[in-house]
C-alpha positions as CSV (number, residue, x, y, z in Angstrom):
1,M,-14.5,0.2,4.0
2,K,-12.9,1.7,7.1
3,L,-9.3,2.9,6.9
4,I,-6.8,1.1,9.0
5,T,-3.8,3.0,10.3
6,I,-0.8,1.4,11.9
7,D,2.2,3.1,13.4
8,I,5.5,1.3,13.1
9,K,7.8,4.1,14.1
10,S,6.5,5.6,17.4
11,N,7.4,2.8,19.8
12,Q,11.2,3.3,19.5
13,Q,11.4,0.0,17.6
14,T,14.4,-1.2,15.7
15,V,14.0,-1.5,12.0
16,S,13.6,-5.2,12.1
17,E,10.9,-4.9,14.9
18,A,9.0,-2.3,12.8
19,I,9.1,-4.5,9.7
20,A,8.0,-7.5,11.8
21,Q,5.0,-5.5,13.2
22,F,4.1,-4.5,9.6
23,L,4.1,-8.1,8.4
24,V,1.9,-9.2,11.3
25,E,-0.5,-6.4,10.6
26,V,-0.7,-7.1,6.8
27,D,-1.5,-10.8,7.5
28,S,-4.1,-9.9,10.2
29,Y,-5.9,-7.3,8.1
30,K,-5.9,-9.3,4.9
31,R,-7.5,-12.2,6.8
32,G,-10.0,-9.7,8.2
33,G,-11.0,-8.7,4.7
34,F,-9.6,-5.2,4.7
35,K,-8.2,-3.8,1.5
36,V,-6.3,-0.6,2.4
37,M,-4.0,0.4,5.3
38,K,-2.1,3.6,6.1
39,V,1.3,2.9,7.6
40,I,3.1,5.6,9.6
41,H,6.8,4.9,9.2
42,G,8.4,8.3,9.7
43,Y,10.7,10.0,7.4
44,G,13.9,10.5,9.4
45,S,13.4,13.7,11.3
46,H,14.4,12.0,14.6
47,G,17.2,9.8,13.2
48,I,15.6,6.4,13.0
49,G,12.5,7.0,11.0
50,G,14.4,7.2,7.8
51,A,15.9,3.8,8.2
52,I,12.4,2.4,8.9
53,K,11.0,4.1,5.9
54,V,13.7,2.7,3.6
55,A,13.3,-0.8,4.9
56,F,9.5,-0.5,4.8
57,L,9.5,0.5,1.1
58,K,11.9,-2.2,0.2
59,K,9.7,-4.8,2.0
60,C,6.6,-3.4,0.2
61,E,8.3,-3.9,-3.1
62,E,9.2,-7.5,-2.2
63,L,5.6,-8.2,-1.0
64,K,4.2,-6.7,-4.2
65,R,6.5,-8.9,-6.3
66,R,5.4,-12.0,-4.3
67,G,1.7,-11.1,-4.7
68,I,1.1,-10.6,-1.0
69,I,0.1,-7.0,-1.4
70,E,-1.5,-5.5,-4.4
71,N,0.4,-2.2,-4.4
72,Y,1.6,0.7,-2.3
73,T,2.6,4.4,-2.5
74,C,4.3,6.8,-0.2
75,C,2.0,9.6,0.7
76,D,4.4,12.3,-0.6
77,K,3.2,11.0,-4.1
78,W,-0.5,11.2,-3.2
79,T,-1.5,13.2,-6.4
80,E,-4.3,13.0,-8.9
81,K,-2.1,11.2,-11.3
82,N,-1.1,8.4,-8.9
83,I,-2.9,5.2,-10.0
84,V,-2.5,3.6,-6.5
85,R,-4.4,6.6,-5.1
86,R,-7.3,6.0,-7.5
87,I,-7.5,2.3,-6.6
88,A,-7.1,2.9,-2.9
89,V,-9.9,5.5,-2.8
90,E,-12.2,3.0,-4.7
91,Y,-11.6,0.4,-2.0
92,C,-11.7,2.9,0.9
93,P,-13.6,6.1,0.3
94,D,-12.5,7.2,3.9
95,L,-9.2,8.2,2.3
96,I,-10.8,11.2,0.8
97,A,-11.4,12.7,4.3
98,D,-7.8,12.0,5.5
99,R,-6.2,15.5,5.5
100,E,-2.8,14.1,6.2
101,L,-2.6,12.5,2.8
102,Y,-3.2,15.8,1.0
103,L,-0.3,17.4,2.8
104,L,2.0,15.0,0.8
105,N,3.4,13.6,4.1
106,A,6.6,11.7,3.4
107,G,6.3,9.9,6.8
108,C,3.4,7.6,5.8
109,S,2.4,5.3,3.0
110,I,-0.8,3.6,1.7
111,V,-0.7,-0.1,1.2
112,I,-3.4,-1.9,-0.9
113,L,-3.8,-5.4,0.5
């Protein structure tokens, strides 16, 4: 299945706008039958990315608890031992070719829908 990438940090959005965009995208792609999305949230190098990342990870934990998403992982934890990585690659083999993931980029995450 094709990898979907969304960017919630580049449009100079507020934290609440970025999270709202993420929620819309999750709903849309789940209804479309997609299983994996890469979310670019930033890591704080320009001041606001860090706040978006913190809110994003908190929202992912909430969505996981509520059963809306299956799981998630920040890409700085994209290692062989990461169970989310193994499941995500099963759903979306395109992840194997995504070089950014293997750089352990703290500015993006993988969400299993």
